C-alpha positions in Angstrom: 0.0 0.0 0.0 1.5 3.3 -1.1 0.3 6.5 0.6 0.3 9.4 -1.9 -1.1 11.8 0.6 -2.7 11.6 4.0 -4.2 14.6 5.6 -3.2 17.1 3.0 -6.3 17.7 0.8 -6.0 17.6 -3.0 -8.2 20.3 -4.5 -10.1 20.6 -7.7 -12.8 22.7 -9.3 -15.5 22.1 -11.9 -17.4 24.8 -13.8 -21.2 24.7 -14.4 -20.8 22.3 -17.4 -18.7 19.7 -15.4 -15.3 20.7 -16.8 -12.2 20.3 -14.6 -11.0 24.0 -14.8 -8.7 23.7 -11.8 -6.8 20.6 -10.4 -3.9 19.9 -8.1 -1.5 17.6 -9.8 -2.7 14.3 -8.2 -6.2 15.0 -9.4 -5.1 16.0 -12.8 -3.1 12.8 -13.2 -6.2 10.8 -12.1 -8.3 12.7 -14.8 -5.7 11.8 -17.4 -5.6 8.2 -16.3 -9.4 8.0 -16.8 -9.0 9.3 -20.3 -9.8 13.0 -19.6 -7.8 16.2 -20.3 -7.2 19.4 -18.4 -10.1 21.6 -18.9 -12.3 18.8 -20.2 -15.2 17.1 -18.6 -14.4 15.2 -15.4 -13.6 11.7 -16.6 -13.6 9.9 -13.2 -17.2 8.5 -13.0 -17.4 8.3 -9.2 -16.3 11.9 -8.8 -18.4 13.1 -11.7 -21.5 11.4 -10.1 -20.9 13.1 -6.7 -20.4 16.5 -8.5 -23.8 16.2 -10.2 -25.5 15.2 -6.9 -23.9 18.1 -5.1 -24.8 20.6 -7.8 -28.3 19.4 -8.0 -29.0 19.4 -4.3 -26.8 22.4 -3.4 -25.5 20.7 -0.3 -22.1 19.6 0.8 -21.5 15.9 0.4 -18.6 13.8 1.9 -18.2 10.2 0.8 -15.6 7.4 0.3 -14.8 6.7 -3.3 -12.7 4.0 -4.9 -11.3 5.0 -8.3 -9.2 3.1 -10.8 -5.6 4.4 -11.4 -4.0 2.2 -14.0 -3.8 -1.4 -12.7 -4.5 -0.1 -9.1 -7.4 1.1 -7.0 -7.2 4.4 -5.2 -9.1 4.8 -2.0 -10.2 8.3 -1.6 -12.3 10.4 0.9 -14.0 13.1 -1.2 -15.6 16.3 0.0 -17.7 18.2 -2.5 -19.1 21.8 -2.0 -21.4 23.6 -4.4 -20.3 26.9 -5.7 -22.2 29.6 -7.6 -20.8 28.4 -10.9 -19.8 24.8 -10.3 -18.4 22.7 -7.5 -15.1 22.3 -5.5 -13.4 19.1 -4.4 -11.2 18.5 -1.4 -9.8 14.9 -1.5 -7.8 13.1 1.2 -6.5 9.6 1.7 -5.1 8.7 -1.7 -4.1 5.3 -0.8 -3.1 3.1 -3.7 -4.1 -0.6 -3.4 -2.7 -3.2 -5.8 -5.5 -4.9 -7.7 -3.4 -8.1 -7.6 -2.5 -8.0 -3.9 -4.6 -8.9 -0.9 -7.5 -6.6 -0.4 -8.1 -5.2 3.1 -11.5 -4.9 4.6 -12.0 -1.3 3.2 -15.9 -1.1 3.2 -17.0 0.2 6.6 -20.6 -1.0 5.7 -19.5 -4.7 5.9 -18.6 -4.4 9.5 -22.2 -3.4 10.1 -23.8 -6.3 8.1 -25.2 -7.8 11.3 -27.0 -4.6 12.2 -28.2 -4.1 8.5 -29.6 -7.6 8.5 -31.8 -6.9 11.6 -32.8 -3.4 10.5 -35.9 -2.7 8.4 -34.3 0.2 6.5 -30.9 1.9 6.3 -30.1 5.5 5.3 -27.1 7.9 5.4 -26.8 11.6 6.1 -24.2 14.3 5.8 -22.7 16.1 8.8 -25.7 18.4 8.9 -28.1 15.4 9.2 -29.5 15.8 5.6 -30.3 12.6 3.8 -27.6 11.7 1.2 -28.6 8.0 0.8 -32.2 7.4 1.5 -34.1 4.2 2.5 -34.6 2.1 -0.6 -38.4 2.7 -0.6 -38.1 6.5 -0.2 -35.9 7.7 -3.1 -37.3 11.1 -3.1 -35.9 11.9 0.4 -32.4 12.9 -0.8 -31.5 16.4 0.5 -34.2 16.4 3.1 -33.2 16.9 6.8 -33.5 13.7 8.9 -36.3 15.2 10.9 -38.4 15.5 7.7 -38.5 11.7 7.6 -38.6 11.0 11.4 -40.1 12.8 14.4 -37.1 12.5 16.7 -36.9 12.4 20.5 -35.6 15.7 21.9 -34.4 17.2 25.2 -34.8 21.0 25.6 -35.8 21.2 22.0 -32.6 19.5 20.7 -32.9 16.1 19.2 -30.8 13.1 20.2 -29.2 13.0 16.8 -28.3 16.7 16.7 -26.8 16.5 20.2 -24.7 13.5 19.1 -23.6 15.2 15.9 -22.0 18.0 17.8 -19.6 15.5 19.3 -19.4 13.1 16.3 -20.5 10.2 18.5 -22.9 7.3 18.1 -26.6 7.9 19.0 -29.8 5.9 19.6 -33.3 7.1 19.5 -35.8 4.4 20.8 -38.9 6.6 20.4 -38.7 8.0 16.9 -41.6 8.0 14.5 -41.6 7.6 10.7 -43.5 10.6 9.5 -44.3 9.2 6.0 -46.3 6.2 4.8 -48.0 4.3 7.7 -46.3 6.5 10.4 -45.0 3.6 12.4 -42.8 3.9 15.6 -39.2 3.1 15.0 -35.8 2.8 16.7 -32.9 4.7 15.2 -29.2 3.7 15.6 -26.8 6.2 14.1 -23.2 5.2 13.4 -20.8 8.2 12.8 -18.9 8.3 9.5 -15.5 9.9 9.9 -13.6 11.4 7.0 -9.9 11.2 6.1 -8.9 14.0 8.5 -10.9 12.7 11.5 -14.0 15.0 11.1 -17.6 14.0 11.1 -18.8 13.4 7.5 -22.3 12.1 8.4 -24.1 9.1 9.8 -25.1 5.6 8.7 -28.5 5.0 10.4 -30.2 1.7 11.0 -34.0 2.0 11.2 -36.0 -0.7 13.0 -39.8 -0.8 13.4 -41.2 -1.1 16.9 -44.5 -2.7 17.6 -46.6 -3.1 20.8 -44.9 -6.5 21.1 -41.4 -4.9 21.0 -39.0 -4.4 18.2 -39.7 -5.7 14.7 -38.2 -9.1 14.3 -39.6 -10.2 17.7 -42.7 -12.4 18.2 -45.4 -11.7 15.6 -48.8 -11.4 17.0 -51.0 -14.3 16.1 -53.7 -12.1 14.6 -51.2 -10.3 12.5 -52.3 -10.0 8.8 -50.8 -12.1 6.1 -49.9 -8.9 4.2 -47.9 -7.5 7.1 -46.1 -10.7 7.7 -45.3 -10.9 3.9 -43.9 -7.3 4.1 -41.7 -8.2 7.0 -40.4 -11.3 5.3 -39.6 -9.5 2.0 -38.3 -6.2 3.1 -35.0 -7.5 4.6 -33.8 -9.4 1.5 -35.1 -6.7 -0.9 -33.2 -4.0 1.1 -30.1 -6.0 1.0 -30.4 -6.9 -2.7 -31.0 -3.2 -3.6 -28.1 -2.0 -1.3 -25.6 -4.6 -2.8 -26.7 -3.9 -6.3 -26.3 -0.1 -5.8 -22.8 -0.8 -4.4 -21.8 -2.8 -7.4 -23.3 -0.3 -9.8 -21.5 2.6 -8.2 -18.2 0.6 -8.3 -17.7 1.1 -4.6 -15.4 -1.8 -4.4 -13.2 -0.8 -7.3 -13.3 -0.9 -11.1 -15.9 -3.1 -12.9 -16.8 -3.7 -16.5 -19.4 -1.2 -17.7 -22.0 -3.9 -18.7 -21.8 -5.5 -15.2 -22.4 -2.2 -13.6 -25.4 -1.7 -15.9 -26.8 -5.2 -14.9 -26.3 -4.2 -11.2 -28.2 -1.0 -11.8 -31.1 -3.0 -13.5 -31.1 -5.4 -10.5 -31.5 -2.4 -8.1 -34.2 -1.0 -10.2 -36.1 -4.3 -10.2 -35.7 -4.6 -6.4 -37.1 -1.1 -5.9 -40.1 -1.9 -8.1 -40.8 -5.1 -6.1 -40.4 -3.3 -2.8 -42.9 -0.6 -4.0 -45.3 -3.4 -4.9 -45.0 -5.0 -1.5 -45.7 -1.5 0.0 -48.8 -1.1 -2.2 -50.1 -4.6 -1.4 -49.8 -4.0 2.3 -51.5 -0.5 1.8 -54.2 -2.2 -0.3 -54.9 -4.8 2.4 -55.0 -2.1 5.1 -57.5 0.1 3.4 -59.8 -2.6 2.5 -60.3 -3.9 6.0 -63.7 -3.2 7.4 -62.3 -1.4 10.4 -60.0 0.9 8.4 -60.4 4.5 9.6 -58.1 7.5 8.8 -56.9 9.7 11.6 -58.8 12.9 10.8 -57.4 16.2 11.9 -56.9 19.7 10.5 -54.4 19.6 7.6 -52.8 22.5 5.6 -53.1 21.2 2.1 -50.8 23.9 0.6 -48.1 23.0 3.2 -48.5 19.3 2.6 -48.3 19.9 -1.2 -45.0 21.8 -0.7 -43.6 18.9 1.4 -44.5 16.4 -1.1 -43.0 18.5 -3.9 -39.8 18.8 -1.9 -39.4 15.0 -1.4 -39.8 14.6 -5.2 -37.5 17.5 -6.2 -34.6 15.3 -7.2 -36.7 12.9 -9.2 -38.2 15.9 -11.0 -34.7 17.4 -11.7 -33.5 14.0 -13.0 -36.4 14.1 -15.5 -35.9 17.8 -16.4 -39.3 18.7 -15.0 -40.1 21.8 -12.8 -42.6 21.6 -10.0 -44.7 24.8 -9.5 -46.1 24.8 -5.9 -48.3 27.1 -3.9 -46.6 30.0 -2.3 -45.5 29.9 1.4 -48.1 32.5 2.3 -50.9 30.3 0.8 -52.9 28.1 3.2 -55.9 25.9 2.6 -57.2 23.9 5.6 -59.1 20.6 5.2 -60.3 17.8 7.5 -58.1 14.8 6.6 -55.3 12.4 7.6 -52.0 14.2 7.1 -50.0 11.0 6.3 -52.6 9.8 3.9 -52.8 13.2 2.1 -49.1 13.2 1.7 -49.2 9.6 0.4 -51.9 10.6 -2.2 -50.0 13.7 -3.3 -46.6 11.9 -3.7 -48.4 9.4 -6.0 -50.0 12.1 -8.0 -46.9 14.2 -8.4 -44.8 11.1 -9.2 -47.2 10.2 -12.0 -47.2 13.8 -13.2 -43.4 13.9 -13.4 -43.4 10.5 -15.2 -45.8 11.7 -17.9 -44.3 15.1 -18.4 -41.9 15.8 -21.2 -38.4 17.1 -20.5 -38.6 20.8 -19.8 -42.2 20.4 -18.8 -43.9 21.7 -15.6 -46.0 20.1 -12.9 -48.5 22.6 -11.4 -49.9 22.1 -7.9 -52.8 24.5 -6.8 -54.8 24.5 -3.6 -58.2 26.2 -3.4 -61.4 26.2 -1.2 -65.0 26.9 -2.1 -68.0 26.5 0.2 -67.4 23.4 2.3 -64.9 21.9 0.0 -61.1 22.2 0.0 -59.2 21.0 -3.2 -55.7 20.2 -4.5 -55.1 20.2 -8.2 -52.0 18.4 -9.7 -51.6 19.1 -13.4 -49.0 17.9 -15.8 -48.0 18.8 -19.4 -48.0 15.3 -20.8 -50.1 13.4 -23.4 -53.3 13.4 -21.3 -55.9 10.7 -20.8 -58.6 9.9 -23.3 -62.2 10.3 -22.0 -62.9 6.5 -22.3 -59.9 5.7 -20.1 -60.5 8.2 -17.3 -62.3 5.8 -15.0 -60.2 2.8 -16.0 -57.0 4.4 -14.6 -58.4 4.0 -11.1 -58.9 0.3 -11.5 -56.7 -2.1 -9.6 -53.4 -3.1 -11.3 -54.2 -0.7 -14.2 -51.0 0.4 -15.9 -52.5 2.2 -18.8 -49.9 3.5 -21.2 -46.8 2.3 -19.2 -44.4 0.4 -21.4 -41.4 0.8 -19.1 -42.3 -1.7 -16.4 -42.6 1.0 -13.7 -45.4 1.1 -11.2 -47.7 -1.5 -9.6 -50.9 -0.2 -11.1 -52.3 0.3 -7.6 -51.4 3.9 -6.8 -54.4 5.6 -8.2 -56.7 2.9 -6.9 -55.3 3.2 -3.4 -55.3 7.0 -3.6 -59.0 7.2 -4.6 -59.9 4.7 -1.8 -58.1 6.9 0.8 -59.8 10.1 -0.6 -63.2 8.5 -0.2 -62.3 7.1 3.2 -61.7 10.8 4.3 -65.2 11.7 2.9 -63.5 13.2 -0.2 -63.0 12.2 -3.9 -60.2 11.9 -6.4 -61.0 12.6 -10.1 -59.2 13.4 -13.4 -59.9 16.0 -16.0 -58.0 15.5 -19.2 -57.9 15.5 -23.0 -55.4 13.8 -25.3 -52.4 16.0 -26.0 -53.4 18.5 -23.3 -52.1 17.0 -20.1 -54.0 15.7 -17.1 -55.5 17.4 -14.0 -56.0 15.4 -11.0 -58.5 16.9 -8.5 -58.4 15.9 -4.9 -61.5 17.1 -3.0 -61.8 17.0 0.8 -64.1 18.5 3.5 -63.0 22.0 4.4 -61.6 22.5 7.8 
């Protein structure tokens, strides 16, 4: 093992078009080894990917990267900061590892495999507790603060996680609450990630569901539904498949043939699709139970719409789509279940992004009239023909989808939820003129 540099950072800078306009000699040599040139686009895939993520989210990101350097791998710790006209790199570590020699245990994730196996989800944050690697079933959470996903325990107004981050130490929160989806009680275990100069880079977080019978993984109640048991049985292997496939696709363990990385990316995508289907099936069973009853409260629809749009901002950016939301001063109050409204809006906005052309806009508007409050989600896609406007709300209906995405249950579940809250979900559309989905609820 040859140490090129230890605590002395190697700096570089990209302009807004991803060109390496400034680089210390070691970074420039790495660029040239990858087939790039000085002043050309960054040719190191792992660094280019981090740069794009940083520029899109406008947050600092610190992460371990393994890059190819000739017939050797180089283990790096990379800090990326957004700038007004690009991004800046500060890279430490630079340890060369012979591809032919014995490989040390370099992946800190592997030392946590026992914890990962028992956890229901895992995620990672940066040092500011913003999500950088979300749970597999919540891809839209990238860039959001940890407390946007979880209601955290606090003391004197400071959460356990924030208190631990000040000292770069491990934390546990036994009384957290997942704020999205079903809103289940969870236990969080945060493991600090330390960068090449000994500073806190973020947290790897194990998320375990809690039940009245204890932590998930304990005794399952005898009257527990088949769907819930199926969910428990499938989540762990699917989460592990997705995490390992993402690791292979991202070449976290070193260089890999491009076609193999593409296969791994396809595996991760299929795993996420199957995980989404499991979630939809569990939701379907829940809402069709005779005793299902939403938790009705006063909900600000405009605020909920802004939250849903924020969770999907990265997905929209990846598709080249803009989301136009109600202004911060706009408020429309309805009587509804906050978590279920968020679930419906995430489904509607996701569909709108999927069906909008690159450069298109998804509009979200909130209005009230008489005793009714409404949210409108409109896209600029191909629209829905009149004869299909009821059909799209059927179970397992995937009208017009040729890409294998979705379960065909999202709109069916959303309409059932709207009606369970004494509301309605409808569509107004014409071919070639986009679609407008209208969520109506009792006014608060």
